[in-house]
C-alpha positions in Angstrom: 10.8 -17.3 6.7 12.2 -14.0 7.0 12.4 -12.1 10.7 10.4 -9.1 8.8 7.8 -11.8 7.3 7.4 -13.3 11.0 6.9 -9.8 12.4 4.2 -8.9 9.8 2.7 -12.9 9.8 2.0 -11.7 13.9 1.0 -8.3 13.3 -1.2 -9.7 11.3 -2.8 -12.3 13.6 -3.7 -9.5 16.1 -6.7 -8.7 14.0 -8.9 -9.1 10.6 -9.2 -6.3 8.2 -11.6 -5.6 5.5 -9.8 -5.3 2.1 -10.4 -5.1 -1.8 -8.1 -6.6 -4.0 -8.0 -6.6 -7.8 -8.1 -9.6 -9.9 -9.3 -10.2 -13.0 -6.5 -13.0 -14.2 -8.1 -16.2 -11.7 -5.5 -18.6 -12.5 -5.2 -22.1 -10.2 -2.2 -20.4 -8.0 -3.7 -17.0 -7.7 -7.0 -18.5 -6.1 -4.8 -21.0 -4.1 -3.2 -17.9 -3.0 -6.3 -15.8 -2.1 -8.4 -18.8 -0.6 -4.9 -19.2 1.9 -4.9 -15.6 2.4 -8.8 -15.1 4.0 -7.2 -16.3 7.1 -6.2 -13.0 7.5 -8.6 -10.4 5.9 -12.4 -9.9 5.5 -11.5 -10.1 1.5 -13.0 -9.1 -1.3 -12.3 -9.4 -4.7 -12.6 -7.1 -7.4 -12.6 -8.4 -10.7 -13.7 -12.0 -11.4 -16.0 -14.4 -10.1 -13.9 -17.2 -7.5 -16.0 -19.6 -5.9 -16.1 -20.2 -2.5 -14.5 -16.0 -2.0 -16.7 -12.7 -1.3 -16.5 -11.5 -5.5 -17.9 -8.3 -7.6 -17.5 -9.5 -10.6 -16.8 -6.4 -13.3 -17.6 -6.1 -17.6 -13.6 -4.8 -17.5 -10.6 -3.7 -15.8 -11.6 -0.2 -16.2 -14.9 -1.1 -14.2 -12.9 -2.8 -11.1 -10.6 0.3 -10.8 -13.4 2.3 -10.1 -15.2 -0.3 -8.0 -11.8 -1.0 -5.7 -11.7 2.8 -5.5 -15.1 3.8 -4.6 -15.0 1.0 -1.6 -12.4 2.4 -0.3 -13.6 5.8 0.0 -17.2 5.1 1.1 -14.5 3.4 3.8 -16.5 0.0 2.9 -12.7 -1.2 3.0 -9.9 -0.1 5.0 -7.3 -0.6 2.4 -6.6 -1.5 -1.1 -4.4 -4.1 -3.0 -4.1 -3.2 -6.9 -3.3 -6.6 -7.4 -3.7 -7.1 -11.2 -5.3 -3.7 -12.1 -3.7 -0.9 -14.0 -1.0 0.7 -11.8 -1.8 4.3 -13.1 -5.6 3.8 -14.1 -6.2 3.0 -11.2 -3.8 5.5 -9.0 -5.2 8.3 -11.3 -9.3 7.2 -10.6 -8.0 7.5 -7.0 -6.7 10.5 -7.2 -10.3 12.0 -8.8 -12.2 10.1 -6.2 -10.1 12.4 -3.4 -10.3 15.1 -5.2 -6.6 15.1 -5.7 -4.2 16.8 -7.5 -1.4 14.8 -10.3 0.7 13.3 -7.0 4.4 13.3 -7.4 5.3 12.2 -4.0 4.0 8.5 -4.4 6.7 6.6 -2.9 6.8 3.1 -3.2 8.4 1.1 -0.4 8.7 -2.3 -1.8 9.8 -5.3 0.7 11.5 -8.2 -0.8 11.7 -12.3 0.6 13.8 -15.5 0.2 15.3 -17.9 2.0 15.4 -16.0 5.9 16.5 -12.8 3.9 14.5 -9.8 3.5 15.7 -6.4 1.9 13.5 -3.2 0.9 14.0 -1.3 -2.3 12.7 2.0 -3.2 13.4 3.9 -7.0 11.2 0.9 -8.1 8.9 2.4 -10.8 9.9 3.5 -14.1 9.2 7.2 -13.3 11.0 7.0 -9.6 14.5 8.8 -9.4 14.8 10.7 -12.2 16.2 13.8 -10.8 18.2 14.6 -7.8 15.5 16.3 -6.0 12.9 12.8 -6.5 15.8 10.5 -5.9 16.7 12.1 -2.8 12.9 12.6 -1.7 12.0 9.0 -2.2 15.2 7.6 -0.5 15.3 9.6 2.6 11.1 9.5 2.7 11.9 5.3 2.9 13.8 5.5 5.6 11.9 7.8 7.9 9.0 5.6 7.1 11.3 2.4 7.9 12.3 4.2 11.7 8.8 5.7 12.2 6.6 2.4 11.0 9.0 -0.4 12.0 11.5 0.7 14.1 14.1 0.0 11.3 17.4 1.6 11.2 18.3 0.2 8.1 21.8 -0.2 6.3 21.7 1.1 3.0 22.9 0.3 -0.4 23.2 2.7 -3.2 23.8 1.8 -6.6 24.9 3.6 -10.0 25.6 3.5 -13.6 29.3 2.5 -13.6 32.4 1.8 -11.7 34.4 5.1 -10.2 37.2 3.6 -12.2 35.5 3.0 -15.0 34.4 5.1 -18.5 34.2 8.4 -16.4 33.0 10.8 -18.1 32.3 9.2 -21.5 28.5 9.0 -21.4 26.2 11.8 -20.5 23.4 10.2 -19.1 25.2 7.8 -16.9 27.4 10.2 -15.9 24.7 12.7 -14.5 22.7 9.3 -12.8 26.6 8.6 -11.4 27.0 11.9 -9.8 23.4 11.5 -8.5 23.9 8.7 -6.6 27.3 9.9 -5.6 25.9 13.1 -4.3 22.9 11.0 -2.1 25.4 8.8 -0.6 27.2 11.6 0.6 24.2 13.4 2.2 23.3 10.2 4.3 26.5 9.3 5.3 26.6 12.7 6.7 23.1 12.7 8.8 24.8 9.2 10.3 23.8 6.5 8.6 25.4 2.7 7.4 25.7 3.4 3.5 27.9 1.9 1.1 28.4 2.5 -3.1 28.4 -0.6 -4.4 28.0 1.3 -7.8 26.8 -1.4 -10.6 27.3 -4.4 -8.2 23.9 -5.4 -7.0 24.4 -8.5 -6.2 27.3 -7.9 -3.8 24.3 -5.8 -1.5 22.3 -8.6 -1.3 25.1 -10.5 -0.6 26.4 -8.6 2.2 22.8 -8.1 3.8 22.0 -4.8 2.9 18.5 -3.8 4.2 17.4 -0.8 1.6 19.0 -1.4 -1.6 18.6 1.8 -4.0 18.6 1.7 -7.4 20.3 4.0 -9.4 17.0 5.0 -11.0 13.5 3.3 -11.6 13.8 1.8 -14.8 16.8 -0.3 -13.6 15.0 -0.9 -10.6 12.0 -2.1 -11.9 13.5 -4.3 -13.8 16.0 -5.6 -11.6 12.9 -6.6 -8.6 11.1 -8.2 -11.6 14.3 -10.2 -12.6 14.4 -11.1 -8.4 11.1 -12.2 -8.1 9.4 -13.6 -11.9 12.9 -15.8 -12.0 15.1 -15.8 -9.1 12.7 -17.2 -6.2 12.4 -14.0 -4.3 8.9 -13.3 -3.5 6.5 -9.9 -3.7 6.0 -9.6 0.4 4.2 -6.0 -0.3 4.9 -2.7 -1.7 3.4 0.3 0.5 2.6 3.2 -1.7 3.5 6.6 0.7 1.8 9.7 0.9 -1.7 8.4 -0.4 -3.2 9.1 2.8 -5.0 5.6 2.9 -3.4 2.2 2.8 -2.5 1.2 -0.8 -0.9 -1.9 -1.3 0.7 -1.9 -5.1 2.2 -5.1 -5.3 3.0 -5.7 -9.2 0.3 -7.1 -10.8 1.8 -10.1 -12.8 2.3 -11.8 -8.6 0.9 -15.1 -8.4 1.1 -15.5 -5.1 -1.2 -13.2 -3.0 -0.8 -14.2 0.6 2.0 -11.8 1.7 0.6 -9.0 -0.1 -2.3 -9.3 2.5 -0.5 -10.2 4.7 1.9 -7.1 4.6 -1.3 -4.8 4.5 -3.4 -6.4 7.4 -0.1 -5.6 9.2 0.5 -2.4 8.4 -3.2 -1.8 9.1 -2.7 -3.1 12.3 0.0 -0.9 13.5 -2.1 2.0 13.3 0.5 4.2 11.4 0.2 5.0 7.6 
């Protein structure tokens, strides 16, 4: 178990919290993890019926999304784990329920762990880091959250779409992305952060133990993290959506083990810092 997981586990044990989680495909592995999770949370499963758990069965995913948002808004739960529900649809219903405009500052901060090692990624949604402004904002807000919420000053890896000695200038899109990555890396170094550019060598960033790895763009980050977690033995610890005004865990739907996302959410609530 990594040090960050030990910390989250310790924080989760301080007080049980009421959470809702969206589950529509209760496979044996999913059910087993949820039954372990009730040691840490007063859990409401929304979407299906699972013997021995507190459940709200629904006709379809859309109804489940509406109910999970209503539970949050009515304060019947303290936080939600989106779980197996559709990401964009569920979040859109959340924005409507809270009478909020379209949310362009939905910052995903994802914790991954394996064999005693852990790191955080940002730019992990297909829609992340597609402009210099969004890339700068996503990374900077993630850093600030790590420092203020967890007291962690990260060691930062900036990755890119080409090597500095590669086919520079040949492909416009790759060049545009690479220039954004170089700009942000320079800005972070000027702020005094430990920043190293890894270009296309994501594996070296992991091997060298960087604690915040920033993919070049969200489409790369999303695919890379799925490769690590679904095929490479890493696990989703939790994915916090920042700037929502609520505790919203957006751990991806194809995850099978929901114990750690529950622990992550309870620990987050117990820290009392959004």
